[in-house]
N, C-alpha and C positions, 0 to 999 in steps of 0.2 A: 639409364643408368646413372645412378649419382654415388654409388660407393667404388672405392678403390678396388681394382681385382687384383690377387696375389698372384704373381708370376715368381717362381722359385723363392727367394728370402726378400724380395723387394715389393715395394707396394707402387703399382702404376697407377696414375688417374687416367680414367678413361681416353681422354685426347691422345695420350702417349702410347696408350695400348693398341688404338687403333693404326698408329702409326707403325708399329712394331707388329701387328698383323698385318699390313698391308704390304710390308716388306717381306715378312715370309711368305705370303702368298703370292707377289711376283717372283721369290726364287722357286717356288714351288711350280710355277709354270713355266721356267726354264730345264727344271731338274727331271718334272714328269707333268706334262699337259694335263693327261687322262685324270688323274689324282685331282689336279687344280681342277678340272670341270667337276668332279664328283664334288667335292668342297664347296663348289657353287652352288650346284642344285641342292645338295643336302642341307647344308648350313643356310646359304643366304634365300634358296627358293622353297627351302621346305620341304621337299620332295622326299618320298618313302625311298626304300631301297628300292622295292619294285618299280615304282615311277622312275628313277633315277635309272635303273636296268633298261628300261623300256625306251626311255630319250636317248642313251648311247648306246641302244643296242648291243648291249654286254649283258651277261648272265647276273643275277642276283648274287650269286655267290663270290663273281669278280667284284661288284660294287661293294659288298661287305669288307673283303680282303684289302681293297684300294681303300677305302675309307677307313678302316682300321691304321694302315700304312700312313694315309696323308694326315691324320689326326698325330699319331707318334712324329711323323718328323715335322708337323709345324709346332707341336710342344717344344721339340729339342732347338729349333729353330729361334723359338720366342723367348727361351731364356737368358735373360738379361744380367 
């Protein structure tokens, strides 16, 4: 990732963005461990909705709902 990523109205260089993302993920773990695990499996491990549901032994509908909530929560947390 060589280009800056736009977050709200500021430009963040990739190393700074990673720090902000890490802090947001740490906060998400404390707020909702299941949503954090879904983010790990979907985003970092690249699992599908169905694969994530199978790993966590929850329904695909729950994964979809929690995934949407986690993305919104992280977006709000990462506004700098």
